[in-house]
C-alpha positions in Angstrom: 52.5 120.0 71.4 52.4 119.7 75.2 49.8 116.9 75.0 51.8 115.0 72.4 55.0 115.2 74.5 53.4 113.9 77.7 53.2 110.2 76.8 56.7 110.3 75.4 57.9 111.8 78.7 56.0 109.2 80.7 57.3 106.4 78.5 60.9 107.6 79.0 60.3 107.8 82.7 59.0 104.3 82.8 61.9 103.0 80.8 64.3 104.6 83.2 62.4 103.0 86.1 62.5 99.6 84.3 66.2 99.9 83.8 66.7 100.7 87.5 64.6 97.8 88.5 66.5 95.5 86.2 69.8 96.6 87.7 68.4 96.1 91.2 67.2 92.6 90.2 70.6 91.7 88.8 72.3 93.0 92.0 70.0 91.1 94.3 70.4 88.0 92.2 74.2 88.2 92.5 73.9 88.6 96.2 71.5 85.7 96.4 73.9 83.4 94.5 76.8 84.5 96.8 74.7 83.8 99.9 73.7 80.4 98.6 77.3 79.4 97.9 78.2 80.7 101.4 75.3 78.7 103.0 76.4 75.5 101.2 80.0 76.0 102.2 79.0 76.6 105.8 77.0 73.4 105.8 79.9 71.4 104.4 82.2 72.8 107.1 79.8 72.1 109.9 79.0 68.5 108.7 82.7 67.5 108.5 84.0 66.5 112.0 87.5 67.8 111.0 86.3 71.3 110.3 83.2 71.5 112.6 85.0 73.8 115.0 85.0 76.4 112.2 81.2 76.2 111.6 80.7 79.7 112.9 82.2 80.9 109.6 78.9 80.1 108.0 76.2 82.4 106.8 73.6 81.8 109.5 76.1 82.4 112.5 77.4 85.5 110.7 73.9 86.9 110.3 73.1 86.1 114.0 76.2 88.0 115.1 75.1 91.3 113.6 72.4 92.2 116.1 74.6 91.4 119.1 77.6 93.4 117.7 75.3 96.3 116.8 73.8 96.4 120.3 77.3 96.4 121.8 78.3 99.2 119.5 81.2 97.3 118.0 80.3 97.8 114.4 79.5 101.5 114.8 82.7 102.3 116.8 84.9 100.4 114.4 83.3 102.0 111.3 83.6 105.5 112.7 87.3 105.0 113.6 88.2 103.6 110.2 86.0 106.1 108.4 87.9 109.0 110.0 91.3 107.6 109.0 90.0 106.8 105.5 88.5 110.3 105.1 91.6 112.1 106.3 93.9 110.1 104.2 91.8 110.6 101.1 91.4 114.3 101.7 95.2 114.7 102.0 95.6 112.7 98.8 93.1 114.8 96.9 94.6 118.1 98.2 98.0 117.0 97.0 97.1 114.9 94.0 94.9 117.3 92.1 97.3 120.3 92.2 100.2 118.1 91.2 98.2 116.5 88.5 97.3 119.9 87.1 101.0 120.8 87.1 102.0 117.6 85.4 99.2 118.0 82.8 100.0 121.7 82.1 103.7 122.2 82.5 105.9 120.0 80.2 109.2 120.5 82.0 107.6 119.6 85.4 106.1 116.5 83.9 109.4 115.5 82.5 111.4 116.0 85.7 108.7 114.5 88.0 107.8 111.4 86.1 110.6 109.2 87.2 110.5 110.1 90.9 106.7 109.8 91.0 106.8 106.4 89.3 109.5 105.2 91.6 107.7 106.2 94.8 104.4 104.9 93.4 105.8 101.4 93.0 106.8 101.1 96.7 104.3 99.1 98.6 102.3 101.5 101.0 102.8 99.1 103.9 106.6 99.2 103.3 106.4 102.8 104.6 105.1 101.6 108.0 108.5 101.6 109.8 109.2 105.1 108.6 105.7 106.3 109.4 106.0 105.0 113.0 109.2 106.9 113.4 108.0 110.2 111.9 104.5 110.4 113.4 103.9 110.4 117.1 100.5 108.6 116.9 99.3 105.4 115.2 96.4 107.5 113.7 98.9 109.7 112.0 100.9 106.8 110.7 97.8 105.1 109.2 96.5 108.3 107.7 100.0 108.8 106.1 99.9 105.3 104.7 96.4 105.8 103.2 97.5 109.2 101.7 100.7 107.9 100.1 98.8 104.9 98.7 95.9 106.9 97.2 97.5 110.0 96.0 98.8 108.4 92.8 95.5 107.5 91.2 94.3 111.0 91.8 97.5 112.6 90.5 97.7 110.6 87.3 94.0 110.7 86.5 94.0 114.5 86.9 97.1 114.8 84.6 95.6 112.4 82.0 92.3 114.3 82.0 94.0 117.6 81.5 96.1 116.3 78.7 92.9 115.5 76.8 91.6 119.1 77.0 91.8 121.0 73.7 94.6 123.6 73.9 92.4 125.9 71.9 90.2 126.4 74.9 93.1 128.0 76.8 93.9 130.3 73.9 90.3 131.5 73.6 90.1 132.0 77.4 93.4 134.1 77.4 92.2 136.1 74.4 89.0 136.9 76.3 91.0 138.1 79.3 90.5 135.2 81.6 92.6 135.3 84.8 94.5 132.2 86.1 91.9 131.7 88.7 89.1 131.9 86.1 91.1 129.5 83.8 91.3 127.0 86.7 87.6 127.3 87.9 85.9 127.8 84.6 87.8 125.6 82.2 90.3 123.2 83.9 88.2 121.8 86.7 84.9 121.4 84.8 86.8 119.7 81.9 88.6 117.2 84.1 85.9 116.6 86.7 85.2 113.1 85.2 88.8 112.1 85.4 89.3 113.6 88.9 86.3 111.7 90.3 87.4 108.5 88.5 90.9 108.9 90.1 89.3 109.4 93.5 87.2 106.2 92.9 90.4 104.3 92.2 92.1 105.9 95.2 89.2 104.9 97.4 89.7 101.2 96.4 93.4 101.3 97.1 92.9 103.2 100.4 90.2 100.8 101.6 92.5 97.8 100.9 95.5 99.5 102.8 93.3 100.6 105.7 92.5 97.2 107.2 96.0 95.7 107.3 97.4 99.0 108.6 94.9 98.8 111.5 96.3 95.4 112.5 99.3 97.1 114.1 99.2 99.3 117.2 95.8 100.8 117.2 92.9 99.7 119.4 90.1 100.7 117.2 88.8 100.4 113.7 87.7 97.5 111.5 91.1 96.0 111.1 91.7 95.9 114.8 88.2 94.4 115.3 89.0 91.7 112.9 92.3 90.9 114.6 90.5 90.9 118.0 87.9 88.5 116.7 90.5 86.2 115.3 92.4 86.1 118.6 89.3 85.4 120.6 88.2 82.7 118.1 84.9 84.7 117.4 84.7 83.6 113.8 81.2 84.7 113.3 82.2 88.2 114.5 85.1 88.1 112.1 83.0 87.2 109.1 80.4 89.8 110.1 83.1 92.5 110.1 84.3 91.3 106.7 80.7 91.7 105.4 80.6 95.2 107.0 83.8 96.2 105.2 82.3 95.0 101.9 79.0 96.8 102.4 80.7 100.1 103.4 83.1 99.9 100.5 80.3 99.2 98.1 78.3 102.2 99.4 81.3 104.5 99.1 82.1 103.3 95.6 78.4 103.7 94.5 78.4 107.2 95.9 81.4 108.1 93.8 79.8 106.6 90.7 76.8 108.8 91.2 79.1 111.9 91.7 80.9 111.0 88.4 77.6 110.9 86.6 76.4 114.1 88.2 79.4 116.3 87.7 80.8 115.1 84.4 79.2 117.6 82.1 80.6 116.2 78.9 79.3 112.7 79.6 75.9 114.2 80.4 75.9 116.1 77.1 76.8 112.9 75.2 73.9 111.1 76.8 
């Protein structure tokens, strides 16, 4: 039996490797197409006398700017500052959104009373809170973290509630009959059952927070990716500006891919289905 199963296992391993290589090839191919379009657009801009002053928007000047910005520490410093604000905002959103989502998903009267206020606040643009945040918080960091938190809490909250609504009520009855405590109910049933939905909500929240972060950093602060973009625009360093835009895209892609891996890793029901 062991000898017969070895080729099958090896074949399965190879097929998974082939799938991974295929996905990597598609990803690299997409990046290559985007780079080619950018290269052509840059050539068209530089060859036109009316737009030649914007030639540093092109792909080659952008790539040449990366080593200089890295040596000067601009990319690292801006990424660390923005990463701190993003992380703190998302952490607050998760600490608030998951418990509220559990309450909305488990308590009918709480869901009924909170639905209208939550929907009302959710529809207010996060940047519309900026004047209030500036008045309430003594630092720009605090204001930006507040804006990120209030923008990203809703995907976490509603995803958690939706995930809990899909859990079979019989599970809770069986757990109570077996003498499960509220803590055991939360840790052994609720959280494992809604892990996929919670991480999916965090993934959506990350996208919202990443979009809100950059424009929020245009105002007041002297650090971060948004500030660096604004500074590059004011100094007409267009190659630095596009390099920072690429940096934002790369960091966002890495963060999103990490969350996708977490979703696959901790979603037990999806793993069982596979």
